[in-house]
C-alpha positions as CSV (number, residue, x, y, z in Angstrom):
1,M,6.4,24.3,63.7
2,K,7.2,27.5,62.7
3,K,5.1,29.3,65.6
4,A,6.6,27.1,68.3
5,S,10.2,27.5,66.8
6,F,10.1,31.6,66.2
7,P,9.7,32.1,70.3
8,L,12.6,29.8,70.2
9,T,14.8,32.1,67.7
10,L,13.3,35.5,69.7
11,S,14.6,34.1,73.0
12,I,18.4,32.9,71.4
13,I,18.9,36.5,69.9
14,F,17.5,38.3,73.3
15,L,20.0,35.9,75.0
16,L,23.5,36.5,72.7
17,G,22.4,40.5,72.9
18,S,22.2,40.4,76.6
19,T,25.3,38.8,76.9
20,F,27.4,40.8,74.9
21,L,25.6,43.8,77.2
22,F,27.0,42.0,80.4
23,V,30.5,41.8,79.0
24,G,30.5,45.3,77.6
25,L,29.5,46.7,80.9
26,T,32.1,44.4,82.4
27,F,35.4,44.6,80.8
28,G,34.7,47.4,78.2
29,W,33.3,51.0,76.7
30,F,30.7,50.9,74.4
31,A,32.6,54.4,72.8
32,K,33.8,55.4,69.7
33,A,36.9,56.2,68.7
34,V,38.2,59.5,67.4
35,V,40.9,59.9,63.9
36,I,44.0,61.5,65.0
37,P,45.0,64.1,62.5
38,K,48.4,63.7,60.4
39,G,51.0,66.0,58.4
40,S,53.9,67.3,58.6
41,L,55.2,69.1,62.3
42,S,57.8,72.1,62.5
43,S,59.5,74.1,65.7
44,G,62.1,76.1,64.4
45,D,64.8,74.8,62.9
46,I,63.7,71.3,63.4
47,T,61.0,69.5,60.9
48,Y,59.2,66.6,61.1
49,T,56.7,64.4,59.0
50,M,53.9,62.6,60.7
51,T,51.9,59.2,59.0
52,G,50.1,57.0,60.8
53,E,46.1,56.6,61.9
54,L,44.3,55.2,64.9
55,V,40.9,52.9,64.2
56,D,37.8,54.2,63.0
57,N,35.6,56.6,64.7
58,T,32.7,54.1,64.1
59,V,34.1,51.2,66.4
60,V,33.2,50.0,69.4
61,I,36.1,50.1,72.2
62,V,36.7,47.1,74.5
63,P,39.8,46.3,76.2
64,G,42.4,44.1,74.5
65,F,41.2,46.6,71.2
66,E,44.2,47.9,69.3
67,L,43.8,51.5,69.0
68,I,46.6,51.9,66.4
69,Q,45.4,51.4,62.9
70,D,48.2,52.3,61.2
71,T,51.8,52.2,62.9
72,Y,52.7,55.9,63.5
73,Y,56.5,56.9,61.7
74,L,58.4,60.3,61.9
75,T,60.5,61.6,59.1
76,N,63.2,63.3,60.1
77,F,63.7,66.7,57.8
78,S,65.6,69.3,59.8
79,S,68.1,71.4,58.9
80,V,70.0,70.7,61.9
81,E,70.6,68.0,64.9
82,S,68.3,67.2,67.3
83,Q,67.0,65.0,69.5
84,L,63.5,63.2,70.1
85,R,61.3,62.0,73.1
86,V,57.7,61.4,73.6
87,R,55.7,60.5,76.5
88,V,52.1,58.7,76.4
89,A,49.4,59.9,79.0
90,Y,46.0,58.4,79.9
91,W,43.2,58.3,82.4
92,A,42.7,55.0,84.5
93,Y,39.7,54.6,86.6
94,V,40.8,54.3,90.5
95,R,38.0,54.0,93.3
96,E,38.4,56.4,95.9
97,G,35.7,54.6,98.8
98,L,32.3,54.4,97.0
99,S,33.4,56.4,93.9
100,V,35.3,56.7,91.0
101,V,37.6,59.0,89.8
102,P,39.5,59.6,87.0
103,Q,43.5,59.8,87.3
104,E,46.1,60.6,84.6
105,L,49.2,58.4,84.7
106,N,51.8,58.1,82.3
107,Y,53.0,55.2,80.8
108,T,55.9,53.4,82.3
109,N,56.3,50.1,81.1
110,T,55.5,48.5,85.0
111,S,52.7,46.2,86.3
112,A,50.8,49.5,87.5
113,D,50.2,50.5,84.2
114,F,46.4,49.9,82.6
115,I,47.5,50.1,78.7
116,A,50.5,48.2,77.3
117,V,52.1,50.4,74.6
118,V,54.7,49.5,71.8
119,F,57.1,52.0,70.7
120,G,59.1,51.8,67.8
121,P,62.5,49.6,68.2
122,N,65.0,52.4,68.8
123,F,63.0,53.9,71.7
124,E,64.7,54.1,75.2
125,Q,63.0,54.8,78.2
126,D,64.1,57.1,81.1
127,G,61.2,58.3,83.9
128,N,58.2,59.1,82.2
129,N,60.1,59.7,78.5
130,W,60.6,57.6,76.0
131,Y,64.1,58.5,74.2
132,Y,65.4,57.6,70.2
133,T,68.3,56.3,69.9
134,D,69.6,54.5,67.2
135,D,73.1,53.5,69.0
136,P,73.2,50.6,71.4
137,L,76.0,52.5,73.6
138,I,74.5,55.8,73.0
139,S,71.7,56.8,76.1
140,G,68.6,58.1,74.7
141,P,68.6,61.3,75.7
142,D,72.6,61.6,75.0
143,Y,71.4,60.6,70.9
144,V,71.7,63.4,68.2
145,I,69.7,62.7,65.1
146,E,71.3,64.0,62.2
147,A,70.3,67.0,59.7
148,E,69.4,64.3,57.1
149,E,66.4,62.1,55.8
150,V,65.6,59.5,58.6
151,V,62.5,57.7,59.3
152,I,62.0,56.3,62.5
153,E,58.9,54.2,63.7
154,L,56.9,56.2,66.7
155,L,54.2,53.6,68.2
156,S,53.1,50.4,66.8
157,S,50.1,49.3,69.5
158,I,48.1,50.6,72.7
159,I,46.2,48.7,74.3
160,Y,44.2,48.8,77.3
161,D,44.8,45.7,79.6
162,G,41.8,43.6,79.8
163,T,43.4,41.8,82.7
164,L,43.5,45.5,85.1
165,T,40.6,47.1,83.3
166,G,37.6,45.8,85.4
167,I,34.3,47.1,86.3
168,D,35.7,50.8,87.4
169,F,35.5,50.9,83.7
170,A,32.7,50.3,82.6
171,S,30.8,52.9,80.4
172,Q,33.8,55.9,81.0
173,S,35.6,57.9,78.2
174,I,39.0,56.5,76.4
175,Y,41.2,59.2,77.2
176,L,45.2,59.4,76.2
177,K,47.6,62.0,74.8
178,I,50.7,61.2,72.9
179,I,53.4,63.9,73.6
180,V,56.4,64.1,71.3
181,E,58.8,66.7,71.8
182,V,61.9,68.4,70.6
183,K,64.7,70.0,70.8
184,Q,68.3,71.2,68.8
185,A,71.5,69.1,69.8
186,S,73.1,71.9,71.5
187,N,69.5,73.8,73.1
188,V,69.0,72.6,77.3
189,S,65.2,72.9,76.5
190,W,62.9,70.3,75.0
191,S,59.5,71.6,73.2
192,E,56.8,70.2,72.2
193,L,56.6,69.2,68.2
194,T,53.1,67.6,68.7
195,T,50.3,65.9,70.9
196,I,47.7,63.7,70.0
197,D,45.0,64.2,72.0
198,F,42.4,60.9,71.7
199,Q,39.3,61.2,74.0
200,T,35.8,59.1,73.5
201,G,32.2,59.8,74.7
202,T,32.3,63.2,74.3
């Protein structure tokens, strides 16, 4: 009886493993994540500290899997009034004839996006950028952050949308960029506070 059950058990294990592999190759990527550094960030008289963390670098990433382990927060310690905006860029894999090529896109919160992003509650979209505003009567590009300590929720979720990422994404590298920009309220040009690069498969 024991000899007869061993091949059956082995067949079941093989079947489960094959099913997992098929699902992974069809809908996802078997690649490791990268932990993003955090800390104090400064641009001239504008200073913020960042906390937050992406998933551990040993997990397998598939569509729908949450990439942000701990919500990202910025704390303002600037000695001058400032403004803040963020943009999320990422790779999508698009078929061109018989080839699949990476294409860098910006998250725009439309049906054309291959990812879903949840920004903090006080961010307002304007084009490819998301501006911080803590006043519903002041649009994001016009809102000024006072020169005082304030904690800002930046990002709480990023996932690849499993309904849009099919076989063309199988075994491909995940790549996304979170670009945080600031400027003094009286200054017309934006400068980069930090860029968080996230890539698998390297």
